[in-house]
DRENPA-3360 file (N, C-alpha, C; in nm, 2 decimals, always signed):
BEGIN
1 = MATALELN = +8.04/+7.44/+6.73/+7.98/+7.57/+6.73/+8.07/+7.67/+6.81 ~ +8.10/+7.79/+6.75/+8.18/+7.89/+6.81/+8.10/+7.96/+6.92 ~ +8.17/+7.99/+7.03/+8.11/+8.07/+7.14/+8.12/+8.22/+7.11 ~ +8.05/+8.30/+7.19/+8.06/+8.44/+7.17/+8.21/+8.49/+7.20 ~ +8.27/+8.42/+7.29/+8.41/+8.46/+7.33/+8.50/+8.43/+7.21 ~ +8.48/+8.32/+7.13/+8.56/+8.29/+7.02/+8.53/+8.39/+6.90 ~ +8.41/+8.43/+6.89/+8.37/+8.52/+6.78/+8.41/+8.67/+6.80 ~ +8.41/+8.71/+6.93/+8.44/+8.85/+6.96/+8.54/+8.85/+7.08;
9 = SAIAPPLQ = +8.67/+8.88/+7.04/+8.77/+8.87/+7.15/+8.76/+9.00/+7.24 ~ +8.67/+9.09/+7.21/+8.66/+9.21/+7.30/+8.57/+9.18/+7.42 ~ +8.50/+9.07/+7.42/+8.42/+9.03/+7.53/+8.51/+8.96/+7.63 ~ +8.50/+9.01/+7.76/+8.58/+8.95/+7.86/+8.54/+8.81/+7.89 ~ +8.64/+8.72/+7.92/+8.60/+8.58/+7.96/+8.52/+8.58/+8.09 ~ +8.44/+8.47/+8.11/+8.36/+8.47/+8.23/+8.44/+8.43/+8.35 ~ +8.55/+8.51/+8.37/+8.64/+8.48/+8.49/+8.63/+8.60/+8.58 ~ +8.68/+8.58/+8.70/+8.69/+8.70/+8.79/+8.80/+8.79/+8.74;
17 = LHRFSVEQ = +8.78/+8.91/+8.72/+8.88/+9.01/+8.68/+8.92/+9.09/+8.80 ~ +9.04/+9.15/+8.78/+9.10/+9.22/+8.89/+9.12/+9.37/+8.85 ~ +9.08/+9.46/+8.94/+9.11/+9.60/+8.92/+9.23/+9.64/+9.00 ~ +9.32/+9.72/+8.94/+9.44/+9.76/+9.01/+9.43/+9.90/+9.06 ~ +9.49/+9.93/+9.18/+9.51/+10.06/+9.23/+9.63/+10.13/+9.15 ~ +9.64/+10.26/+9.16/+9.75/+10.33/+9.10/+9.88/+10.27/+9.16 ~ +9.89/+10.25/+9.29/+10.01/+10.20/+9.35/+10.04/+10.06/+9.30 ~ +9.95/+9.97/+9.28/+9.97/+9.84/+9.23/+10.02/+9.85/+9.08;
25 = YHRLGEMG = +9.96/+9.93/+9.01/+10.00/+9.95/+8.87/+10.15/+10.00/+8.86 ~ +10.19/+10.09/+8.95/+10.33/+10.13/+8.96/+10.42/+10.02/+8.99 ~ +10.38/+9.93/+9.09/+10.46/+9.82/+9.13/+10.48/+9.72/+9.01 ~ +10.37/+9.70/+8.93/+10.39/+9.61/+8.82/+10.50/+9.66/+8.72 ~ +10.51/+9.79/+8.71/+10.62/+9.85/+8.63/+10.76/+9.83/+8.70 ~ +10.76/+9.86/+8.83/+10.89/+9.84/+8.90/+10.94/+9.70/+8.90 ~ +10.85/+9.60/+8.90/+10.88/+9.46/+8.90/+10.92/+9.41/+8.76 ~ +10.89/+9.49/+8.66/+10.92/+9.45/+8.52/+10.81/+9.37/+8.46;
33 = VLTPEDKV = +10.69/+9.36/+8.53/+10.58/+9.29/+8.47/+10.52/+9.37/+8.36 ~ +10.51/+9.50/+8.37/+10.48/+9.59/+8.27/+10.60/+9.67/+8.23 ~ +10.63/+9.67/+8.10/+10.74/+9.75/+8.05/+10.69/+9.86/+7.95 ~ +10.78/+9.95/+7.92/+10.74/+10.06/+7.82/+10.69/+10.00/+7.69 ~ +10.74/+9.88/+7.65/+10.70/+9.82/+7.53/+10.55/+9.77/+7.53 ~ +10.49/+9.76/+7.65/+10.36/+9.70/+7.66/+10.25/+9.80/+7.61 ~ +10.28/+9.93/+7.60/+10.19/+10.03/+7.55/+10.05/+10.02/+7.62 ~ +10.04/+10.04/+7.75/+9.92/+10.03/+7.83/+9.91/+10.16/+7.91;
41 = ELLEGWIA = +9.79/+10.18/+7.96/+9.76/+10.28/+8.06/+9.66/+10.23/+8.16 ~ +9.65/+10.29/+8.28/+9.55/+10.25/+8.38/+9.43/+10.34/+8.37 ~ +9.31/+10.29/+8.34/+9.19/+10.36/+8.33/+9.09/+10.30/+8.43 ~ +9.05/+10.38/+8.53/+8.95/+10.34/+8.63/+8.99/+10.20/+8.69 ~ +9.11/+10.17/+8.71/+9.16/+10.05/+8.77/+9.18/+9.94/+8.67 ~ +9.15/+9.96/+8.54/+9.17/+9.85/+8.44/+9.30/+9.89/+8.36 ~ +9.38/+9.79/+8.33/+9.49/+9.81/+8.25/+9.44/+9.80/+8.10 ~ +9.45/+9.91/+8.03/+9.39/+9.92/+7.90/+9.50/+9.94/+7.79;
49 = AKMNQRPI = +9.49/+9.87/+7.68/+9.59/+9.89/+7.57/+9.57/+10.02/+7.51 ~ +9.69/+10.08/+7.47/+9.69/+10.21/+7.40/+9.68/+10.18/+7.25 ~ +9.62/+10.27/+7.18/+9.61/+10.25/+7.03/+9.74/+10.28/+6.96 ~ +9.76/+10.21/+6.85/+9.87/+10.24/+6.76/+9.85/+10.38/+6.70 ~ +9.95/+10.45/+6.67/+9.94/+10.58/+6.61/+9.97/+10.58/+6.47 ~ +9.88/+10.64/+6.39/+9.90/+10.66/+6.25/+9.98/+10.79/+6.23 ~ +10.05/+10.81/+6.12/+10.13/+10.93/+6.10/+10.05/+11.06/+6.13 ~ +9.92/+11.07/+6.09/+9.85/+11.20/+6.11/+9.83/+11.23/+6.26;
57 = HGYLVGLL = +9.82/+11.12/+6.34/+9.81/+11.14/+6.49/+9.94/+11.20/+6.54 ~ +10.05/+11.14/+6.50/+10.18/+11.19/+6.55/+10.21/+11.33/+6.50 ~ +10.17/+11.36/+6.38/+10.19/+11.50/+6.33/+10.11/+11.60/+6.41 ~ +9.98/+11.57/+6.44/+9.90/+11.66/+6.51/+9.94/+11.68/+6.66 ~ +9.99/+11.57/+6.72/+10.04/+11.58/+6.86/+10.16/+11.67/+6.86 ~ +10.25/+11.65/+6.76/+10.37/+11.73/+6.75/+10.34/+11.88/+6.73 ~ +10.25/+11.90/+6.63/+10.21/+12.04/+6.60/+10.15/+12.11/+6.72 ~ +10.06/+12.05/+6.79/+9.99/+12.11/+6.91/+10.10/+12.13/+7.02;
65 = NELFVRQL = +10.19/+12.04/+7.04/+10.30/+12.06/+7.13/+10.38/+12.19/+7.10 ~ +10.42/+12.20/+6.97/+10.49/+12.32/+6.93/+10.41/+12.45/+6.96 ~ +10.28/+12.45/+6.92/+10.20/+12.57/+6.94/+10.19/+12.61/+7.09 ~ +10.17/+12.51/+7.17/+10.16/+12.55/+7.31/+10.29/+12.59/+7.38 ~ +10.40/+12.52/+7.34/+10.53/+12.55/+7.40/+10.57/+12.69/+7.37 ~ +10.54/+12.74/+7.25/+10.57/+12.88/+7.21/+10.49/+12.98/+7.28 ~ +10.37/+12.95/+7.33/+10.28/+13.05/+7.38/+10.25/+13.04/+7.53 ~ +10.29/+12.94/+7.60/+10.26/+12.92/+7.74/+10.34/+13.03/+7.82;
73 = PPGWICRC = +10.27/+13.08/+7.92/+10.34/+13.18/+8.01/+10.43/+13.11/+8.11 ~ +10.52/+13.18/+8.17/+10.61/+13.12/+8.27/+10.53/+13.05/+8.38 ~ +10.58/+12.94/+8.43/+10.51/+12.87/+8.53/+10.42/+12.76/+8.48 ~ +10.42/+12.74/+8.35/+10.33/+12.64/+8.29/+10.42/+12.56/+8.19 ~ +10.40/+12.43/+8.18/+10.47/+12.34/+8.08/+10.37/+12.26/+8.00 ~ +10.42/+12.22/+7.89/+10.34/+12.13/+7.80/+10.41/+11.99/+7.81 ~ +10.33/+11.89/+7.85/+10.38/+11.75/+7.86/+10.31/+11.68/+7.75 ~ +10.39/+11.60/+7.68/+10.35/+11.53/+7.56/+10.35/+11.38/+7.58;
81 = QLPITTER = +10.23/+11.32/+7.58/+10.22/+11.17/+7.59/+10.29/+11.12/+7.72 ~ +10.27/+11.19/+7.83/+10.32/+11.15/+7.96/+10.20/+11.14/+8.06 ~ +10.22/+11.05/+8.16/+10.11/+11.02/+8.25/+10.07/+11.14/+8.34 ~ +9.94/+11.14/+8.38/+9.89/+11.22/+8.49/+9.83/+11.11/+8.59 ~ +9.83/+11.14/+8.71/+9.78/+11.05/+8.81/+9.65/+11.10/+8.87 ~ +9.55/+11.01/+8.87/+9.43/+11.04/+8.94/+9.41/+10.94/+9.05 ~ +9.29/+10.94/+9.11/+9.27/+10.85/+9.22/+9.27/+10.70/+9.17 ~ +9.21/+10.67/+9.06/+9.20/+10.53/+9.01/+9.26/+10.51/+8.87;
89 = SEPEPDIA = +9.32/+10.61/+8.82/+9.37/+10.61/+8.68/+9.51/+10.67/+8.66 ~ +9.57/+10.63/+8.56/+9.70/+10.69/+8.52/+9.70/+10.70/+8.36 ~ +9.61/+10.78/+8.30/+9.61/+10.80/+8.16/+9.74/+10.87/+8.11 ~ +9.76/+10.85/+7.98/+9.88/+10.92/+7.92/+9.82/+11.01/+7.81 ~ +9.77/+11.13/+7.84/+9.71/+11.21/+7.73/+9.82/+11.26/+7.63 ~ +9.77/+11.29/+7.51/+9.86/+11.33/+7.41/+9.92/+11.47/+7.45 ~ +9.85/+11.56/+7.51/+9.90/+11.69/+7.55/+9.84/+11.72/+7.69 ~ +9.92/+11.76/+7.78/+9.87/+11.81/+7.91/+9.94/+11.95/+7.93;
97 = IVQGMQVD = +9.86/+12.05/+7.95/+9.91/+12.18/+7.99/+9.91/+12.18/+8.15 ~ +10.03/+12.19/+8.21/+10.04/+12.16/+8.35/+10.11/+12.28/+8.42 ~ +10.06/+12.31/+8.54/+10.12/+12.42/+8.62/+10.25/+12.37/+8.68 ~ +10.35/+12.45/+8.68/+10.48/+12.42/+8.74/+10.59/+12.42/+8.63 ~ +10.70/+12.35/+8.68/+10.82/+12.33/+8.59/+10.85/+12.18/+8.58 ~ +10.93/+12.14/+8.49/+10.96/+12.00/+8.47/+11.01/+11.94/+8.61 ~ +11.10/+12.01/+8.68/+11.15/+11.95/+8.80/+11.05/+11.92/+8.91 ~ +10.93/+11.99/+8.90/+10.82/+11.96/+8.99/+10.77/+11.82/+8.98;
105 = YRDGHPSG = +10.80/+11.76/+8.87/+10.74/+11.62/+8.84/+10.85/+11.52/+8.83 ~ +10.96/+11.54/+8.89/+11.07/+11.44/+8.89/+11.03/+11.32/+8.97 ~ +10.96/+11.33/+9.08/+10.93/+11.22/+9.17/+10.78/+11.18/+9.16 ~ +10.70/+11.24/+9.08/+10.56/+11.20/+9.07/+10.50/+11.28/+8.95 ~ +10.40/+11.21/+8.89/+10.32/+11.27/+8.78/+10.23/+11.38/+8.83 ~ +10.19/+11.47/+8.75/+10.09/+11.57/+8.79/+9.96/+11.51/+8.82 ~ +9.88/+11.57/+8.90/+9.74/+11.53/+8.93/+9.65/+11.61/+8.83 ~ +9.53/+11.57/+8.83/+9.43/+11.63/+8.74/+9.42/+11.78/+8.77;
113 = MQCRLIIE = +9.42/+11.81/+8.90/+9.40/+11.95/+8.95/+9.52/+12.04/+8.90 ~ +9.63/+11.99/+8.87/+9.74/+12.07/+8.82/+9.74/+12.09/+8.67 ~ +9.64/+12.03/+8.61/+9.63/+12.04/+8.46/+9.52/+12.14/+8.42 ~ +9.57/+12.24/+8.35/+9.47/+12.34/+8.29/+9.40/+12.29/+8.17 ~ +9.47/+12.20/+8.09/+9.41/+12.15/+7.97/+9.47/+12.01/+7.94 ~ +9.38/+11.92/+7.90/+9.42/+11.79/+7.85/+9.37/+11.78/+7.71 ~ +9.45/+11.73/+7.62/+9.41/+11.71/+7.48/+9.44/+11.57/+7.44 ~ +9.34/+11.50/+7.38/+9.36/+11.37/+7.32/+9.33/+11.39/+7.17;
121 = VADTSLDK = +9.42/+11.34/+7.09/+9.40/+11.34/+6.94/+9.34/+11.21/+6.91 ~ +9.22/+11.21/+6.85/+9.14/+11.09/+6.82/+9.14/+11.06/+6.67 ~ +9.19/+10.95/+6.64/+9.19/+10.90/+6.50/+9.11/+10.77/+6.50 ~ +9.17/+10.67/+6.56/+9.10/+10.54/+6.57/+9.05/+10.52/+6.72 ~ +9.08/+10.62/+6.81/+9.05/+10.60/+6.95/+8.94/+10.69/+7.00 ~ +8.85/+10.73/+6.92/+8.74/+10.83/+6.96/+8.66/+10.78/+7.07 ~ +8.61/+10.66/+7.07/+8.52/+10.61/+7.18/+8.60/+10.61/+7.31 ~ +8.72/+10.56/+7.30/+8.80/+10.55/+7.42/+8.83/+10.69/+7.48;
129 = DRSKSAIY = +8.86/+10.79/+7.39/+8.89/+10.92/+7.43/+8.77/+10.99/+7.49 ~ +8.65/+10.96/+7.43/+8.53/+11.02/+7.49/+8.51/+10.96/+7.63 ~ +8.53/+10.83/+7.65/+8.51/+10.78/+7.78/+8.61/+10.83/+7.89 ~ +8.72/+10.89/+7.84/+8.82/+10.95/+7.94/+8.77/+11.08/+7.99 ~ +8.67/+11.14/+7.93/+8.62/+11.27/+7.98/+8.57/+11.26/+8.12 ~ +8.51/+11.15/+8.16/+8.47/+11.13/+8.30/+8.59/+11.12/+8.39 ~ +8.69/+11.05/+8.35/+8.81/+11.04/+8.43/+8.87/+11.18/+8.46 ~ +8.89/+11.25/+8.35/+8.95/+11.39/+8.36/+8.86/+11.48/+8.45;
137 = RSAGVLEY = +8.73/+11.48/+8.42/+8.64/+11.56/+8.50/+8.65/+11.53/+8.65 ~ +8.64/+11.40/+8.68/+8.64/+11.37/+8.83/+8.78/+11.40/+8.89 ~ +8.88/+11.41/+8.81/+9.02/+11.44/+8.86/+9.04/+11.58/+8.88 ~ +8.95/+11.67/+8.84/+8.96/+11.81/+8.85/+9.03/+11.88/+8.74 ~ +9.04/+11.82/+8.62/+9.10/+11.89/+8.50/+9.00/+11.99/+8.46 ~ +9.05/+12.11/+8.44/+8.96/+12.22/+8.41/+8.90/+12.21/+8.27 ~ +8.97/+12.17/+8.17/+8.93/+12.16/+8.04/+8.99/+12.04/+7.96 ~ +8.91/+11.98/+7.88/+8.95/+11.86/+7.80/+8.91/+11.88/+7.66;
145 = WIVNINSK = +9.00/+11.86/+7.57/+8.97/+11.87/+7.42/+9.00/+11.73/+7.36 ~ +8.91/+11.69/+7.27/+8.93/+11.58/+7.18/+8.95/+11.64/+7.04 ~ +9.06/+11.63/+6.98/+9.08/+11.67/+6.85/+9.04/+11.55/+6.76 ~ +8.92/+11.57/+6.70/+8.85/+11.46/+6.63/+8.90/+11.47/+6.48 ~ +9.00/+11.39/+6.44/+9.06/+11.40/+6.31/+8.95/+11.37/+6.20 ~ +8.87/+11.27/+6.22/+8.78/+11.22/+6.12/+8.67/+11.32/+6.09 ~ +8.62/+11.39/+6.20/+8.51/+11.48/+6.18/+8.56/+11.63/+6.17 ~ +8.69/+11.64/+6.18/+8.76/+11.77/+6.16/+8.69/+11.88/+6.26;
153 = CVERYVGD = +8.70/+11.85/+6.38/+8.64/+11.94/+6.49/+8.71/+11.91/+6.62 ~ +8.69/+12.00/+6.71/+8.74/+11.98/+6.85/+8.62/+11.96/+6.94 ~ +8.61/+11.85/+7.01/+8.51/+11.83/+7.11/+8.56/+11.89/+7.24 ~ +8.50/+12.00/+7.29/+8.55/+12.07/+7.41/+8.47/+12.05/+7.53 ~ +8.53/+11.99/+7.63/+8.46/+11.97/+7.76/+8.52/+12.07/+7.86 ~ +8.43/+12.15/+7.92/+8.48/+12.25/+8.02/+8.41/+12.22/+8.15 ~ +8.49/+12.22/+8.26/+8.44/+12.20/+8.40/+8.37/+12.07/+8.41 ~ +8.25/+12.08/+8.47/+8.17/+11.96/+8.49/+8.07/+11.92/+8.38;
161 = SLQPAIVQ = +8.09/+11.99/+8.26/+8.01/+11.96/+8.15/+8.02/+11.81/+8.10 ~ +7.90/+11.75/+8.09/+7.90/+11.61/+8.04/+7.89/+11.61/+7.89 ~ +7.85/+11.71/+7.82/+7.84/+11.72/+7.68/+7.94/+11.82/+7.63 ~ +8.01/+11.78/+7.52/+8.11/+11.88/+7.47/+8.05/+11.99/+7.38 ~ +8.11/+12.10/+7.38/+8.08/+12.20/+7.28/+8.17/+12.16/+7.15 ~ +8.11/+12.16/+7.04/+8.18/+12.12/+6.91/+8.23/+12.25/+6.85 ~ +8.36/+12.25/+6.82/+8.43/+12.37/+6.76/+8.47/+12.32/+6.62 ~ +8.41/+12.37/+6.52/+8.44/+12.32/+6.38/+8.58/+12.37/+6.33;
169 = ADSQISIQ = +8.62/+12.30/+6.22/+8.76/+12.33/+6.17/+8.78/+12.47/+6.11 ~ +8.67/+12.54/+6.08/+8.68/+12.67/+6.02/+8.68/+12.78/+6.13 ~ +8.69/+12.74/+6.26/+8.68/+12.83/+6.37/+8.81/+12.84/+6.44 ~ +8.81/+12.93/+6.54/+8.92/+12.95/+6.63/+8.89/+12.90/+6.77 ~ +8.99/+12.84/+6.84/+8.96/+12.80/+6.97/+9.07/+12.86/+7.06 ~ +9.03/+12.90/+7.18/+9.12/+12.97/+7.27/+9.11/+12.92/+7.41 ~ +9.21/+12.94/+7.48/+9.21/+12.91/+7.62/+9.30/+13.01/+7.70 ~ +9.25/+13.04/+7.82/+9.32/+13.14/+7.90/+9.41/+13.06/+8.00;
177 = VDETAIEI = +9.54/+13.09/+8.00/+9.63/+13.03/+8.10/+9.69/+13.15/+8.17 ~ +9.65/+13.16/+8.29/+9.69/+13.28/+8.37/+9.64/+13.40/+8.30 ~ +9.74/+13.49/+8.27/+9.70/+13.62/+8.20/+9.72/+13.60/+8.05 ~ +9.75/+13.49/+8.00/+9.78/+13.47/+7.86/+9.67/+13.40/+7.79 ~ +9.62/+13.46/+7.68/+9.52/+13.40/+7.60/+9.59/+13.32/+7.48 ~ +9.57/+13.20/+7.47/+9.63/+13.12/+7.36/+9.52/+13.09/+7.26 ~ +9.54/+13.13/+7.14/+9.44/+13.11/+7.04/+9.50/+13.02/+6.93 ~ +9.41/+12.93/+6.88/+9.46/+12.84/+6.77/+9.35/+12.84/+6.66;
185 = ELKHIFE = +9.40/+12.87/+6.54/+9.31/+12.86/+6.42/+9.31/+12.72/+6.38 ~ +9.19/+12.66/+6.39/+9.17/+12.51/+6.37/+9.20/+12.48/+6.22 ~ +9.18/+12.57/+6.13/+9.21/+12.54/+5.99/+9.36/+12.50/+5.97 ~ +9.45/+12.55/+6.06/+9.59/+12.51/+6.05/+9.61/+12.37/+6.10 ~ +9.52/+12.33/+6.19/+9.53/+12.19/+6.24/+9.48/+12.09/+6.14 ~ +9.37/+12.12/+6.08/+9.30/+12.02/+6.00/+9.33/+12.03/+5.85 ~ +9.42/+12.12/+5.81/+9.44/+12.13/+5.66/+9.52/+12.01/+5.61;
% end
C-alpha cells in the first residue's frame, strides 16, 4: 500500500527540516552547494524552487522592464529577476523598482525598504506569488503587484494591505516615483 509521501511528493517527509538564515543561504552559494543552475530562492528561511518560465512570462517581464526603464526618474533603477534581501528571505522578483544606481548594489542586494515597487508575473506561480505578499509587506516594500496572466488583471497590494485591489485588463494602473507618475495601459500588457 502506498503512503501519503509516495502519493504526493509535495508533502514533506516526517523528518526534522532546517531553516536557513540569509547569511547561511549566501554561504551555500559561496561554497558551491547551490549554483545558478539550481533555480532556487530563499523564502522565510526555506529554500524554495523557482518555477519554469513559459514564453508569455518572459515576454511580460521584458515588456514591463522596457516600460519602466523608459519612464523612471533619475535616482531609480529597474532590476529584472534579481534578488532583494529581507530579514529571512531573498526572493528574486520579476521586476523591482529600486532607489539608487546600479553601483549602489555592487556589494549587496537592495532591501525591501529601498524598493518602491515589486512585480511578480504569475502564470503557473500564482499561489506562491500571493504568499510572497507577506514577505514583501514585512520587508517594507511600499507596493507589490502580481500580474495575473490567467485572470488578465493586476493584483495590487499597497502598504500594509492584506487584500489586493484588483485592476482589470481594460484599466490603467499608475504609480508615483518621486515626482514622476508612471502610467501603464493594461490592455497593452494583456493583448
